C-alpha positions in Angstrom: 53.8 150.7 88.5 53.8 147.1 86.8 56.1 147.1 83.8 55.6 144.9 80.7 59.5 144.4 80.0 60.4 144.0 76.0 63.8 142.9 75.2 65.1 142.9 71.6 67.9 140.5 71.0 69.4 141.1 67.7 72.0 139.2 65.6 74.6 141.9 64.2 77.0 139.3 62.8 78.7 140.3 59.4 75.9 138.5 57.5 73.9 141.3 58.6 76.0 144.1 57.4 74.4 146.7 55.0 70.8 146.5 54.0 69.5 144.1 56.8 71.0 146.3 59.9 70.0 149.6 58.4 66.2 148.1 58.0 66.7 147.1 61.5 67.9 150.4 62.9 65.1 152.2 61.1 62.4 149.5 62.1 63.4 149.9 65.8 62.8 153.5 65.4 59.3 153.5 63.8 58.5 151.0 66.5 59.3 153.4 69.4 58.0 156.5 67.7 54.5 154.4 67.2 54.5 153.2 70.9 55.0 157.0 72.0 51.6 157.4 70.7 49.8 154.7 72.3 48.5 155.6 76.0 48.6 151.8 76.6 52.1 151.7 75.8 53.3 154.6 77.8 51.9 153.2 80.9 53.4 149.9 80.8 56.0 149.1 78.3 59.8 149.5 79.1 62.5 148.6 76.1 65.8 147.3 75.8 68.2 146.4 73.1 70.7 143.6 73.1 73.1 143.1 70.5 75.4 139.9 69.9 77.9 138.9 67.5 81.1 136.9 68.7 80.5 139.1 72.1 77.1 140.5 73.3 76.5 143.8 74.2 73.6 145.9 76.0 73.1 149.0 73.6 69.9 150.3 75.3 69.4 149.3 79.1 65.7 148.5 80.2 63.6 151.9 80.2 60.6 153.6 79.6 59.7 154.4 75.9 59.0 158.1 76.6 63.0 158.5 77.4 64.0 155.9 74.9 66.6 157.0 71.8 66.9 154.3 69.3 70.8 153.5 68.9 73.0 153.3 66.0 73.8 149.5 65.5 77.2 148.4 65.1 78.4 145.1 63.3 80.6 142.1 64.8 82.2 139.1 63.8 80.7 135.7 64.3 77.2 134.7 65.8 77.4 133.6 69.3 73.9 132.8 70.2 75.0 130.9 73.5 76.7 134.4 74.6 73.9 136.3 73.3 71.5 134.0 75.5 73.5 134.3 78.3 73.7 137.8 78.1 70.0 138.1 78.1 69.5 135.9 80.9 72.1 137.9 83.0 69.9 141.1 82.0 66.3 139.3 83.1 68.0 138.2 86.6 69.3 141.8 87.0 66.2 144.0 86.0 63.0 142.2 86.3 61.0 142.9 89.4 59.5 139.7 90.9 56.3 139.3 92.4 56.5 138.8 96.4 53.7 139.0 98.8 54.4 142.8 99.4 55.0 144.0 95.7 53.3 142.8 92.5 56.2 142.5 90.1 56.7 143.1 86.3 54.6 141.5 83.7 56.1 138.5 81.9 58.7 139.8 79.8 58.3 139.7 76.1 61.7 138.7 74.2 62.0 139.5 70.0 65.2 137.4 68.7 66.1 138.3 65.3 68.8 136.3 63.6 69.7 135.8 59.9 72.0 133.0 59.8 73.7 130.0 61.6 75.3 130.5 65.3 78.9 129.9 64.8 79.4 128.3 68.7 77.9 125.5 70.5 74.8 126.9 72.0 73.4 124.1 73.8 74.3 124.9 77.2 72.7 128.3 77.1 69.7 126.7 75.5 69.3 124.3 78.3 69.8 127.3 80.8 66.8 129.2 79.0 64.2 126.0 79.0 65.1 125.2 82.6 65.1 128.9 84.0 63.1 131.4 81.5 61.0 129.1 79.2 57.8 129.3 81.6 58.7 132.9 83.1 59.4 134.8 79.6 57.8 134.8 76.2 60.5 134.5 73.4 59.7 134.9 69.8 62.4 133.9 67.6 62.2 135.6 64.0 64.2 134.2 60.7 65.5 137.3 58.6 65.3 134.9 55.4 65.2 131.4 54.6 69.0 130.1 55.8 68.6 130.6 59.6 69.0 127.2 61.7 65.1 127.1 62.7 65.5 123.9 64.6 67.7 125.3 66.7 65.3 128.3 67.2 62.5 125.7 67.9 64.4 124.1 70.9 63.8 127.9 72.5 60.5 128.6 71.5 57.3 127.4 69.8 57.1 130.6 68.2 59.6 130.4 65.6 58.6 133.0 62.5 60.0 133.6 58.9 60.5 136.8 57.7 60.8 137.1 53.9 63.1 140.3 54.1 62.7 140.8 50.1 62.1 144.6 50.0 61.6 147.9 51.7 58.1 147.4 52.1 58.2 144.0 53.8 60.4 145.8 56.2 57.7 147.9 57.1 55.1 145.7 57.1 57.2 143.5 59.6 58.0 146.4 62.0 54.3 147.4 62.0 53.5 143.9 63.1 56.3 143.9 65.8 54.6 147.1 67.1 50.9 146.0 67.0 52.0 142.9 69.1 53.5 145.0 71.7 50.3 147.4 71.6 48.1 144.4 72.1 50.2 143.0 74.8 50.0 146.1 76.7 46.3 146.1 76.5 46.4 142.7 77.6 48.1 143.3 80.8 46.1 146.3 81.7 42.9 144.1 81.6 44.7 141.4 83.4 45.1 139.0 80.9 47.8 136.9 79.5 50.2 140.1 78.6 51.1 138.2 75.5 49.0 138.8 72.6 50.9 138.7 69.3 49.3 140.4 66.0 47.7 138.4 63.1 50.2 137.4 60.8 49.7 137.8 57.1 51.1 134.6 55.8 53.0 136.3 53.0 55.8 138.9 54.9 55.7 136.7 58.1 54.8 133.1 58.6 55.1 130.5 61.3 57.6 128.0 60.6 56.6 124.5 60.7 59.4 122.7 63.3 58.6 119.3 62.3 60.4 119.5 59.3 63.9 118.0 58.9 66.7 120.6 58.7 70.4 120.3 57.9 72.8 119.5 60.4 74.4 122.2 62.2 77.5 124.1 61.3 79.8 126.6 63.1 80.4 128.6 59.9 77.5 130.7 58.1 78.2 129.3 54.6 75.0 131.4 53.3 77.4 134.1 53.1 81.2 134.9 52.8 82.5 138.0 54.5 86.2 139.1 53.9 87.5 141.9 56.4 89.9 144.5 55.0 91.3 147.5 56.4 91.6 151.0 54.5 95.2 151.7 53.3 94.5 155.6 53.8 92.0 155.9 56.5 93.0 152.8 58.4 89.5 152.1 59.1 88.0 148.6 58.9 85.5 147.4 56.2 83.7 144.5 55.3 82.9 142.9 51.8 80.0 140.6 51.6 79.1 137.9 49.1 75.9 135.9 48.9 75.9 132.1 48.2 74.5 130.9 44.4 73.9 127.7 43.1 74.3 127.4 39.6 72.3 124.3 37.6 73.9 122.9 34.6 73.9 119.7 32.4 76.8 118.0 31.3 76.7 114.8 29.3 73.0 114.4 30.4 73.8 114.5 34.2 72.6 117.1 36.3 75.4 119.1 38.2 75.3 122.1 40.6 78.2 124.5 41.3 78.2 126.8 44.4 79.7 130.2 44.4 79.5 133.7 45.7 78.3 136.8 44.4 79.3 140.4 45.6 76.8 141.9 47.6 78.5 145.0 48.4 81.4 146.5 50.6 80.6 148.3 53.9 82.7 150.8 56.2 82.6 149.6 59.9 84.2 151.0 63.1 86.4 149.5 65.7 83.7 148.2 67.6 83.6 145.1 65.1 86.5 143.8 66.7 85.5 144.6 70.2 82.4 142.5 69.5 84.3 139.6 67.9 84.8 136.3 69.4 88.0 136.1 71.3 88.9 132.2 70.1 91.1 131.4 67.2 89.1 131.1 63.8 90.9 130.1 60.8 88.6 129.2 58.0 89.4 129.9 54.2 87.6 130.5 50.8 89.3 130.1 47.5 89.1 133.3 45.0 88.0 131.2 42.4 84.6 130.9 44.2 84.0 134.7 44.5 82.3 136.6 41.7 83.1 140.7 41.8 85.4 142.8 43.7 84.4 146.4 45.2 86.0 149.4 45.4 87.0 150.9 49.0 84.0 152.0 50.8 86.3 154.2 53.1 88.4 156.2 50.6 87.3 155.2 47.1 90.3 153.3 45.8 89.2 151.4 42.9 90.6 147.7 44.4 89.4 147.1 47.7 90.5 143.5 47.6 94.6 143.0 47.5 96.1 140.4 49.7 99.4 141.4 51.7 102.1 138.8 52.5 100.8 138.8 56.0 97.3 137.4 54.7 95.2 140.4 55.4 93.1 142.2 52.8 93.5 146.0 52.3 92.8 148.4 49.4 95.0 150.0 47.0 94.7 152.8 44.7 97.5 154.2 42.0 100.5 154.5 43.9 103.8 153.0 43.2 104.3 151.6 46.7 101.7 150.4 49.0 101.4 150.3 53.0 99.8 147.2 54.2 97.6 149.1 57.3 97.4 145.7 59.3 101.5 145.0 59.2 103.0 148.0 57.7 104.6 146.0 55.0 105.6 148.2 52.0 105.4 146.7 48.4 103.9 147.1 45.1 101.0 144.8 43.7 100.4 143.0 40.4 97.8 140.5 39.0 98.2 136.8 38.8 96.4 133.9 37.4 94.4 131.3 39.1 92.5 131.3 42.6 94.2 131.4 45.9 92.9 130.9 49.4 91.7 134.1 51.6 90.9 134.1 55.2 87.0 134.6 55.6 85.1 135.9 58.7 82.7 133.7 60.8 79.8 135.5 59.1 
């Protein structure tokens, strides 16, 4: 049997924490559920899920959809597109059956890349390897979740760069229906001995093709669209993330138009220790001043009223009404008070 391999390469960096990763998780489950009822897909489609943050990981190895069980998605630190691509190419080399004189190999694999920000490393070497070895032997569709992705970089990988306006729950449903329909039409195409790559029609509202000829900002290796801070619960010792989204405030002073940047709280989210396993092993030292941050959450792990207490070691943890607090990072003990003015804190790569 000739397989149609479908790979999902998914950004699980800190900026995806909260609703985006939850919607992706639920969306992948609905895709598989729909494909299991399609006779063409059941005959040909095999699916794999690869995630990447600072490090990549195969969540689901390539398998037929009848035995596929949707996984729980972790969150990691950083957005190493180079390592994600490198891991994808390793999986393709390992698992794709090539056509020979004796055997008809797999159909050309289809890769759906989901990302919502900018890479936090130099991806050029991995992109060059993809263009040299896989651009003609695999179909890649890159989807930007929101408007802040480095689309120029994605355009070096593929001409199929799409913008998904992830504005609400309904838009996610429509997007994942489009992915499902694209896989179904591709599976019909291979059975009819056609190209095996037939994307469903774009609606132009939820999902549209990006004009890659437009100028985009210079690349950066920190995702500045979000500020994400890593804390640890004093009581449970579990890690959590506090996510802030960039906002630009316009004002006029003495007839001059001014704009100021700050970050508003989106929420705080409990993560597990796989967050550290999926982090980039390199040293990262970037800070943000607390004057730029608007809002402070409660602890998502234990409910302590303050999740944003900074120890003398520089790490963040939660505090409650106890007289003496213990830092879960360094075990330093002390009491906390409030001061005036902003101070710098360590941020993640996002």
